[in-house]
N, C-alpha and C positions, 0 to 999 in steps of 0.2 A: 028977538032973535029966535029963529026957527032952528030946532035941533034935528039932527039926522038920527038914523037908527042907532049908531054907536053911542051918541050922547044920551039918547033915551034909555038904552040898556045900562049905561053907566049910572044914570040917576036911579034906575031901578035897583042896582047893586047897593048904592048908597042908602036908599030908603029901606031896603031889606036889612042892611047892617044896623041901621038905627032902630028898626023894629025889633031886631034880635037883642040889641042892647036893652031896650025897654022890657022885653019879656024875661031876659036873664036877671034883671034886677028884682024880679018878683019871685025868684027861686027862694024857697024857704028852707032853712037849715033844720033838719030833723035830729041833729046830733050836735054836740059841742065840738067845734073845730079847734084843733090844736094850733098853737101859734105858728108852728113851722108848716102846717098844712095850708094849701091854697084854697081849699074848699070847693064845693060843687059849681061855683059860678065862674071859675077861672077859664076853663076851656071854652064855654060858650062866649065869654067876653073876648077871648082871643079870636074866635071865629067871626064875631061881629066886627071887630077891629079890622080883620082881614078883608071882609066884604067892603067896608067903608074905604079902606086904603086902596084896594084894587079898583073900586068904582071911581075914586078920585084920579088914580093914575090913568085909567082907561079914558076918562073924560078929558083930561089934559092932553093926552097923547093923540086923541082923535080930533081935536079942534082944527089942526092945520092940515089934516089929511082928507083926501077924497074917500069915496067908498071903496074899501078893499074887497078882496075875495071873501064871500060869506062862508062860514064854516058849515052851516046846514043850508045849502041852497039847492040841493038835488037829492036824488034817491041815494047816491053814494054817501052824501053827508048824513042822511038819516041812518044809513047802515053803519057808518062810523059811530054815531051816537049810541046805537044799539050795542055795538061791540064794547064801547066804553062802559056802558051800564053793566054788561056781562062781566067785564074785567073787574069792576068795582064789587060786584056780588061775589066773585071768586076771591077777591081780597078779603072781604069780611068773613067768608067761610074759611079761608086759609088761615086767618088769625088763630082760630081754635086749634088747628092741627099742626101748622108749621111755624106759628108765632109771628111776631111783628117784624123781626129782622128779615127773614126770608120773604114773607108775604109783602112787606113794604118795598123791598128791593124789586121784586117782580112787578108790583103795581107801578112803581115809578118808571121802570124801564119800559113797560108797555105803554104808559101814557106819554112819555117823552117821544117814543117812536111814532105813536098814533097822532099826536097833536102837532107834529111837525109840518103837516100838510105838504107843501112843496119843498121845504128845506129840512128834510130829515137828517139828523146827524148820523155819523157812522155808529155801528152797534157798540164799539168799545167806548166811545165818548158817552153814549147814553147810559151804559152800564157803570162807568166811572162816576158820572153825575148822580145816578141813582144810589150808588153805594155811599157817596159822601153825604147826600141829603138824608138817607135812611139812618146812617150811623150817627150823624149830628143830631137828628131828631131824637133818636133813641137815647143818646147820652144826655141831651137836654132834659128829657122827661125823667129819666132814671136818676140823674145826679143833681140837677138844679131844682127841679120841681118835686122830686121824690114821688113820682107816679109810676107804678109798676106797669109795664107793658106786657101783653101776653107773650109767653115763651113757647106755647104750643104743646099739645099733648104728645106729638111724635118727637119733638125736640128735647123735652125734659130728660128722657133716658140718655140721649146723646150728650147733653150738657153735663149730666151727672157722671157719665163715663169719662169725660175730658177733665174733670176736676181731680 
């Protein structure tokens, strides 16, 4: 069976996820991990599982379809990729100053609008989706996993004033 570009990309995602699993299992603990702590391997394992699951989903969904519109097929596609990288850099930089909640919301909104290609949702739907995803991720990490997310240098005084 000959695979197309989508299937090859899907297999690459799956292989990358499996390699990430293998590399993560080699992370050594330099401290005693408490029983309620997930340890340093948890997040890389989640990322690896995400790559494998996305690769499997992409592989299965691309089997019955012809070739769709490529995301990076022209100069505008490369420009979109450059803007996405810039948005990701601003997100990482923004974590320090405005914290995860604000930075994550802005990142999600920008990515939802940019990755929509021809079917961009209305701004209010993108913002609602971004707020739900950012808040649920924040609550999951803060309450279920007990991992503190950055609150931001500029947001700390504001949060203290609201208490």
